[in-house]
Every structure is written in C-alpha cells, then in structure tokens.
C-alpha positions, 0 to 999 in steps of 0.5 A, a space after each residue: 417287237 425285235 426288229 426297229 427303225 434303222 436296223 439293216 435287214 435281209 429279205 428272205 421270202 418274196 420277189 426281192 429276195 436276197 436283197 438288203 435294205 434299212 428299216 424306215 418304219 415298222 408297224 408293230 400291230 400288223 406286224 410288218 415294216 417298211 424297207 427302203 427301195 425294197 417291195 416296190 409297186 407301181 399305181 396310176 395316178 390320175 390327173 388332179 387338175 383339168 389340162 394335168 396329165 396322168 403318171 405312174 407312181 412308184 412306192 414302196 409297200 410294208 414287208 411282213 416281219 416273217 419274210 425279213 431277217 436281221 443283218 448283225 452289224 459286227 459279224 455281217 450275217 442274217 441271225 435272229 435276234 435274242 435279249 440280254 439283261 445287263 447289270 443295271 437291269 437295261 434289256 439290250 438285243 444281241 446276235 444270236 451268233 456272235 452274241 454282239 449288241 445290236 443298236 
C-alpha cells in the first residue's frame, strides 16, 4: 500500500476536492484511507436512555485510495509514490517528482 498512516494527502475527486489532510488510518483490504477532517457525514442518533434527547452526530468516512494523492513533504506538490532500494536492501518510498524520501 502506497499511502500510510501519517501521510499528508490531497483529495483529487469528490465533494472535498482540493482539500488536504492527514491520514488517520488505512484500510488495505478495502483500498480506503480515513483522512482527518474530510469526507464528513451526519447521522441521526436515537436517544439511548429514557428522557434523553436524540442528536445529530458528525463523523468521517473512509475515502477510496484512487480519489487521494499524496503530497511530498519536501517539494509540497501532489505526486505519485515510487520505490527505491538502497545499498542495505531496504525499500524506501520516494517522490516521483523530486526523488526525496517520504517518511
């Protein structure tokens, strides 16, 4: 999976297009990521106890990976992720545009 927890991403498609945020969690089997503060939805919640009022809860839903693009920490541009193997046979993620390592 090319996008991991803690990466800064930009939404490319959908209602939040152009906004960026930090990845809180990734779901590799579903091919989705949860982005902080984006793709928010509202849900009506029923009262749990007698005498309590119902409420509207706002929460974030996961976004499909194809609708998200990673932002390079060095050049601050949206980019694709490449891979490079160093001389110690360790695989690193790199920015395709500026060849900088992505943590």
